C-alpha positions in Angstrom: 37.2 0.2 -16.3 37.8 3.7 -14.9 41.5 4.8 -14.9 43.2 1.9 -13.1 45.4 3.1 -10.3 49.1 3.6 -11.0 50.4 3.1 -7.5 52.7 0.1 -7.0 51.8 -2.6 -4.5 54.6 -4.1 -2.5 54.0 -7.5 -0.9 56.4 -8.6 1.8 57.8 -6.7 4.7 55.3 -5.2 7.1 53.2 -2.9 4.8 51.4 -2.8 1.5 51.9 0.7 0.3 49.7 2.8 -2.0 49.5 6.5 -2.5 46.4 8.6 -2.6 47.3 9.5 -6.2 46.5 5.9 -7.0 42.8 6.2 -6.3 40.3 5.7 -9.1 38.6 8.7 -10.7 35.2 9.4 -9.2 32.1 8.3 -11.3 30.0 11.1 -12.8 26.4 10.1 -12.3 24.6 10.2 -9.0 23.4 6.6 -9.2 27.0 5.3 -9.9 28.2 7.2 -6.9 25.6 5.7 -4.6 26.2 2.2 -5.9 29.9 2.5 -4.8 28.7 3.0 -1.2 26.6 -0.1 -0.8 27.5 -3.7 0.0 25.0 -6.5 -0.5 24.8 -10.3 -0.4 22.8 -13.0 -2.1 21.6 -16.6 -1.4 23.2 -19.7 -2.8 26.4 -20.6 -4.5 25.9 -18.8 -7.9 25.1 -15.2 -9.0 21.4 -14.5 -8.8 19.1 -12.6 -11.1 18.3 -10.2 -8.3 22.0 -9.4 -7.8 22.5 -8.9 -11.6 19.6 -6.5 -11.6 21.0 -4.5 -8.6 24.3 -4.1 -10.4 22.6 -3.2 -13.7 20.0 -0.8 -12.3 21.6 0.7 -9.2 25.3 0.1 -9.9 25.8 -1.7 -6.6 29.6 -2.2 -6.4 30.4 -4.4 -3.4 29.6 -7.8 -2.0 29.5 -9.6 1.3 29.8 -13.4 1.4 28.3 -15.8 3.9 28.7 -19.6 4.5 25.7 -20.2 2.3 27.7 -18.9 -0.6 30.5 -21.4 -0.1 30.2 -25.0 -1.1 33.9 -25.7 -1.6 37.1 -23.8 -2.5 36.9 -24.3 -6.3 33.3 -23.2 -6.4 34.0 -20.2 -4.2 36.9 -19.0 -6.3 34.9 -19.3 -9.4 32.1 -17.3 -7.8 34.4 -14.5 -6.7 35.7 -14.3 -10.2 32.2 -14.1 -11.6 31.3 -11.4 -9.0 34.3 -9.3 -10.0 33.5 -9.6 -13.7 29.8 -8.7 -13.1 30.6 -5.7 -11.0 33.4 -4.4 -13.2 31.2 -4.7 -16.3 28.3 -3.1 -14.6 30.0 -0.2 -12.7 33.5 0.3 -14.2 35.2 -0.5 -10.9 36.3 -3.6 -9.1 34.4 -4.9 -6.1 35.3 -5.0 -2.5 34.3 -8.6 -1.7 33.9 -8.9 2.0 33.4 -11.7 4.5 33.2 -12.2 8.3 36.2 -14.6 8.7 37.1 -14.0 12.4 38.0 -17.6 13.2 36.3 -19.9 15.7 32.6 -19.7 15.7 32.4 -16.9 13.2 33.8 -18.5 10.0 32.3 -18.6 6.5 34.9 -20.5 4.5 34.1 -24.1 3.4 35.4 -27.3 4.9 38.3 -27.6 2.4 39.7 -24.3 3.6 41.4 -23.6 6.9 39.2 -21.8 9.5 41.6 -20.6 12.3 40.7 -20.6 16.0 38.8 -17.6 17.3 40.0 -14.6 19.3 39.7 -15.9 22.9 41.2 -19.3 22.0 44.2 -17.5 20.4 44.8 -15.1 23.3 44.7 -18.1 25.7 47.8 -19.4 24.0 49.7 -16.5 25.6 51.6 -15.9 22.4 50.6 -12.8 20.3 52.5 -14.2 17.4 49.7 -16.7 17.0 47.2 -13.9 16.3 49.6 -12.7 13.6 49.9 -16.2 12.2 46.1 -16.5 12.2 45.8 -13.3 10.3 48.5 -14.3 7.8 46.8 -17.7 7.2 43.4 -16.1 6.8 44.6 -13.5 4.4 46.4 -16.0 2.2 43.3 -18.2 1.9 41.0 -15.2 1.3 43.2 -13.7 -1.4 43.6 -17.0 -3.1 39.7 -17.3 -3.2 39.3 -13.7 -4.6 38.2 -12.1 -1.3 39.9 -8.8 -0.5 38.1 -7.4 2.6 37.8 -9.2 6.0 35.4 -7.9 8.6 37.8 -8.7 11.4 39.5 -8.5 13.9 37.1 -7.9 16.9 38.5 -5.3 19.2 35.6 -5.4 21.7 36.7 -6.0 25.3 34.4 -8.7 26.8 34.1 -7.1 30.2 30.5 -8.4 30.6 30.2 -12.1 31.1 26.6 -12.0 30.1 27.3 -10.6 26.7 25.3 -12.7 24.3 27.1 -12.0 21.0 30.7 -11.0 21.7 32.1 -13.2 24.5 34.6 -15.6 22.9 34.9 -13.5 19.8 36.9 -11.1 21.9 40.5 -11.6 22.8 39.7 -11.1 26.5 38.4 -8.9 29.2 41.3 -6.4 29.4 42.3 -3.6 27.1 45.9 -4.8 27.2 45.1 -8.3 25.9 42.6 -7.1 23.2 45.1 -4.4 22.0 48.1 -6.7 21.8 46.4 -9.6 20.1 44.0 -7.5 17.9 46.9 -5.5 16.5 48.8 -8.6 15.7 45.8 -10.1 13.8 45.6 -6.8 11.9 49.2 -7.0 11.0 48.8 -10.6 9.7 45.8 -9.7 7.5 47.5 -6.6 6.2 50.7 -8.4 5.3 48.7 -10.8 3.3 47.1 -8.1 1.2 43.6 -8.0 2.8 41.8 -4.9 4.0 40.8 -5.5 7.6 37.8 -3.9 9.4 38.2 -3.5 13.2 34.9 -3.9 15.0 32.7 -2.8 16.8 33.5 0.9 17.5 33.4 2.3 20.1 33.0 -1.0 21.9 30.3 -3.7 22.0 31.7 -5.8 24.9 29.7 -4.4 27.9 26.2 -5.1 26.9 23.6 -7.9 27.5 21.7 -7.3 24.2 22.6 -8.7 20.8 22.2 -5.9 18.2 21.0 -8.5 15.7 17.9 -8.8 17.8 17.6 -5.6 19.7 19.1 -2.1 20.3 21.8 -2.2 23.0 22.3 0.9 25.1 25.2 1.8 27.3 25.3 4.5 30.0 29.0 5.0 29.6 30.4 8.5 29.3 33.2 9.5 27.0 35.6 9.4 30.0 34.5 5.8 30.6 35.2 4.8 27.0 38.5 6.6 27.0 39.6 4.6 30.1 38.8 1.2 28.6 36.8 0.5 25.3 38.7 3.0 23.1 42.2 1.8 24.1 42.3 -1.1 21.6 41.0 1.1 18.8 43.6 3.8 19.6 46.3 1.1 19.5 45.1 -0.1 16.1 44.8 3.4 14.7 48.4 4.1 15.7 49.3 0.9 13.9 47.7 2.2 10.7 44.2 0.7 10.8 42.5 1.3 7.5 38.9 0.3 8.1 36.7 0.4 11.2 33.1 -0.9 11.6 30.8 1.1 13.9 28.4 -0.7 16.3 24.7 -0.5 16.4 24.7 0.6 20.0 23.3 3.7 21.8 25.5 5.8 24.0 23.0 8.5 25.4 25.7 10.2 27.5 27.7 10.9 24.3 25.0 11.2 21.6 21.9 12.9 23.1 19.7 12.0 20.2 18.1 8.5 20.4 20.2 7.0 17.6 22.9 4.3 17.7 26.6 5.0 17.0 26.0 4.0 13.4 23.9 7.2 12.9 25.7 9.4 15.4 27.7 12.5 14.3 29.0 12.7 17.9 30.5 9.2 17.8 31.5 8.9 14.1 32.5 12.5 13.4 33.5 14.1 16.6 35.0 11.1 18.4 36.3 8.7 15.7 37.4 11.2 13.1 38.0 14.2 15.4 39.3 13.1 18.8 40.9 9.9 17.6 42.2 11.4 14.4 41.1 8.5 12.2 41.2 9.1 8.5 40.5 5.6 7.0 37.4 3.8 5.8 34.4 3.7 8.1 31.8 1.0 7.5 28.4 0.2 9.1 27.5 -3.1 10.6 24.6 -4.7 8.6 21.7 -2.3 8.5 19.2 -5.2 8.3 20.0 -6.0 11.9 17.0 -5.3 14.2 18.9 -2.6 16.1 18.5 -0.4 13.0 15.8 -2.1 10.8 13.2 -2.4 13.6 13.7 1.0 15.2 14.6 3.3 12.3 14.2 1.3 9.0 17.1 0.1 7.0 17.0 2.8 4.3 16.7 5.7 6.8 19.4 4.1 8.9 21.7 4.1 5.9 20.9 7.7 5.2 21.6 8.6 8.9 24.9 6.7 8.7 26.1 8.7 5.7 25.1 11.9 7.4 27.1 10.9 10.5 30.2 10.2 8.4 30.1 6.5 7.6 31.4 5.7 4.1 30.3 2.1 3.3 26.8 0.7 4.0 26.1 -3.0 4.5 22.6 -4.1 3.4 23.5 -7.7 3.4 20.5 -9.8 2.5 17.4 -8.3 0.9 17.3 -6.9 -2.7 14.2 -4.8 -2.0 15.9 -3.1 0.9 19.0 -2.4 -1.2 16.8 -0.7 -3.8 14.9 1.3 -1.1 18.2 2.3 0.4 19.6 3.5 -2.9 16.4 5.4 -3.7 16.3 7.1 -0.3 19.9 8.3 -0.6 19.2 9.5 -4.2 16.2 11.5 -3.1 18.1 12.9 -0.1 20.9 14.2 -2.4 18.5 15.6 -5.0 16.5 17.4 -2.2 19.6 18.8 -0.6 19.1 16.8 2.6 22.4 15.0 2.0 25.1 17.3 0.6 26.7 16.1 -2.5 30.1 16.8 -0.9 29.3 14.3 1.9 28.4 11.6 -0.7 31.5 12.3 -2.8 33.8 12.2 0.2 32.5 8.7 1.0 32.9 7.6 -2.6 36.5 8.9 -2.7 37.3 6.8 0.4 35.8 3.7 -1.0 37.6 4.1 -4.3 40.9 4.7 -2.7 40.7 1.3 -0.8 39.5 -0.4 -4.0 42.6 1.0 -5.7 44.7 -0.5 -2.9 43.1 -3.8 -2.3 40.7 -4.7 -5.1 43.3 -4.6 -7.9 47.0 -4.7 -8.4 47.9 -7.4 -5.9 48.7 -10.9 -7.4 46.7 -13.6 -5.6 48.3 -16.7 -4.2 47.4 -19.9 -6.1 44.2 -21.8 -5.1 46.4 -24.6 -3.8 47.2 -22.4 -0.8 43.6 -22.8 0.4 43.4 -25.7 2.9 47.0 -26.6 2.4 48.8 -28.9 4.9 51.0 -26.1 6.3 48.0 -24.0 7.2 46.1 -26.9 8.7 49.1 -27.9 10.9 49.7 -24.3 12.0 46.0 -23.8 12.9 45.9 -27.1 14.8 49.0 -26.2 16.8 47.4 -22.8 17.7 44.2 -24.6 18.8 46.1 -27.1 20.9 48.1 -24.4 22.6 45.0 -22.6 23.7 43.3 -25.4 25.7 43.4 -24.2 29.3 43.3 -26.0 32.7 40.9 -23.6 34.4 40.4 -25.6 37.6 41.3 -28.8 39.4 43.7 -31.4 38.0 43.5 -33.4 34.8 43.4 -37.2 34.8 44.0 -38.5 31.3 41.4 -40.9 29.9 42.5 -44.5 30.3 43.5 -46.2 27.0 40.4 -47.5 25.3 38.2 -45.1 27.4 37.6 -47.8 30.0 35.4 -46.5 32.7 34.7 -43.1 31.0 31.4 -41.7 29.7 31.5 -38.8 27.3 28.4 -36.6 27.5 27.2 -33.2 26.4 24.9 -31.4 24.1 25.0 -31.0 20.4 26.2 -27.7 19.0 23.8 -25.0 17.9 23.9 -21.5 16.4 24.7 -19.5 19.6 23.8 -16.2 18.1 23.0 -14.5 14.8 26.7 -13.7 14.2 27.7 -17.3 14.5 28.1 -19.6 11.5 25.7 -22.4 10.9 26.6 -25.6 12.8 28.5 -28.2 11.0 26.3 -31.2 10.5 27.3 -34.2 12.5 29.5 -32.4 14.9 29.1 -33.9 18.4 31.4 -33.7 21.4 30.4 -37.1 22.8 30.8 -38.8 19.5 34.1 -37.1 18.7 35.6 -38.0 22.0 34.3 -41.6 22.1 35.4 -42.2 18.5 38.9 -41.0 19.3 39.4 -42.2 22.8 37.0 -45.1 23.3 34.5 -45.2 26.1 30.7 -44.6 26.1 28.8 -41.7 24.7 25.6 -39.9 25.6 24.2 -37.0 23.6 22.1 -34.8 25.9 19.7 -31.9 25.2 21.0 -28.3 25.0 19.2 -27.5 28.3 18.6 -30.8 30.1 15.4 -31.0 32.2 14.9 -33.3 35.2 14.0 -36.3 33.1 17.1 -35.8 31.0 19.3 -35.4 34.0 17.8 -38.6 35.5 18.6 -40.5 32.3 22.2 -39.1 32.4 22.7 -40.3 36.0 21.4 -43.8 35.2 23.7 -44.0 32.1 26.6 -42.9 34.2 26.1 -45.5 37.0 28.7 -47.9 35.6 31.4 -45.3 35.0 33.9 -43.7 37.4 34.7 -40.8 35.2 32.4 -38.5 33.1 33.7 -35.9 30.7 31.0 -33.4 30.0 31.1 -30.9 27.1 29.4 -27.7 28.2 28.2 -25.3 25.5 27.2 -21.9 27.0 25.8 -23.5 30.2 25.1 -20.1 31.8 22.5 -19.7 29.1 21.3 -23.3 29.5 21.4 -24.0 33.2 20.3 -27.6 32.8 23.8 -28.4 31.6 25.3 -27.0 34.8 22.8 -28.8 37.0 23.6 -32.1 35.2 27.3 -31.7 35.9 26.6 -30.8 39.6 24.4 -33.9 40.0 27.0 -36.1 38.4 29.7 -34.8 40.8 27.3 -35.3 43.8 26.8 -38.9 42.7 30.5 -39.5 43.2 31.7 -39.3 39.6 35.0 -37.8 38.7 33.8 -35.1 36.4 35.9 -33.2 33.9 33.9 -30.3 32.4 35.0 -28.9 29.1 33.7 -25.4 28.2 33.2 -25.4 24.4 31.8 -21.9 24.5 32.1 -19.2 27.1 34.7 -20.2 29.7 32.6 -18.5 32.4 30.5 -21.7 32.7 33.3 -23.2 34.8 32.9 -20.5 37.4 29.5 -21.9 38.4 31.0 -25.4 39.1 32.8 -25.8 42.4 32.8 -29.5 43.0 34.2 -30.9 39.8 37.5 -32.6 39.5 38.7 -30.7 36.4 37.6 -27.8 34.3 39.0 -27.3 30.8 38.4 -24.3 28.6 38.4 -24.8 24.8 36.4 -21.7 23.9 34.7 -23.0 20.8 32.7 -26.0 19.5 34.5 -26.7 16.2 36.2 -29.8 14.7 39.5 -28.0 15.3 38.9 -27.5 19.0 37.5 -31.0 19.5 40.6 -32.5 18.1 42.7 -30.4 20.4 40.6 -31.4 23.4 40.9 -35.1 22.5 44.6 -34.8 22.4 44.6 -33.2 25.9 42.3 -35.8 27.4 44.4 -38.6 25.9 47.5 -37.2 27.6 49.2 -36.5 24.3 49.7 -32.9 25.1 49.3 -30.8 28.3 46.6 -28.1 28.6 49.2 -25.3 28.3 46.9 -22.3 27.7 46.7 -19.4 30.1 43.1 -18.8 31.3 44.3 -15.8 33.2 45.3 -14.1 29.9 41.6 -13.9 28.8 39.5 -14.2 32.0 40.2 -12.3 35.2 38.0 -13.9 37.9 
């Protein structure tokens, strides 16, 4: 391995300290340098031949993990150890092993680990300390598994209710809430020894296009961003943020060329590095997302990102695109299109953070992952975030007498979301826990489905309906309205975007749970049973 860092790492207190003198020596060959700047993933729960070839031939030095890589905690810890050994042997440096472990609907860890609530659910508790606790729990579990880089927290302000991909991944719709809770999450992750990437600079909250599927564009000026979207990033930079992910969004009023922020010198260089004075690691979002792949090509997008000032490039899925990306960058350096100084500055940044987070910090024992203390704390946070958004709550009678639980099954709401846990069902979970009848409806009920629901509800005075992004599936909202019109006492539980409840005027009660997870369903059941009050603050995350 190349000259291991000599800087001391101090766990405890508020900071993990390392000096620039502790950085690894820069590699000599061009291919080795390029490999340090690329992050890739692979299918399955074991190292693949394709990944071995990329490390051997192109010196790829970093990994991103997804849920499909994680079967259980023992397997995942072994895999991370194998990945480190593979990359250290092939490149001479340790790997940054990254993951999107935001909490809530964007979680990649297996069932025997603890996946904390998501951002909006945490902010709804009204206690910023819960964001710090979530960061601390997450960092401990990641470190114990061998993961050193978390692509979180989200600092986007969800000021557009129609946002298809951010919404409940954001702490709320104001800069104050997002800043306060996002910085606390950052502190918790950092205290646990995990590098945290804030995302998605300069702000992905005010759009109705998912950059996984298209290229969002915002007409906001720099003054507009300064007044709102940049405020959480400024707060985090002042707190010592060490990694920032740039969004695949166009801002024509700031960057006149038709390129997203990922490839924009005006946004990465002039704004983030210059105006905001940020000197840490800058990473791309995945360059295989359609916002880049479809309109520019992954490899050319990666080259454009390096030219703009990004240091670390995510090509997360496809080996052929990783090779093409490395080849394009290699040719650009050899031709003089990409200055060697630019490439080496990026390498130095990556190696510095490898020196700080990829080695030298003792990992917690594997027994920390999924431990009872973490489970109890995560459950308490989830319970504290359930909000009474409208009306009054009438607890379900013992044994569920007279109550029908209805709602759709969960689904993958967007490309950022994790795959749905098999067997998860709001009606089943509530009826199993509280008694009563159950009815599993379609995601977007049609007239026939609504008719079936009304017939099934005839013998029940109360219906508890689990909504899941009803604004996107209006049949859910129509079903609830028709049940209320039929004289039923309807409690609607928003298991995704809370904004569904705004469209329902005549229901007896509206609860916001923010996410469709086993953790949130347990909290909802406790509220419906009258075991705990819905003590969350909806006004902390949603200003109607």
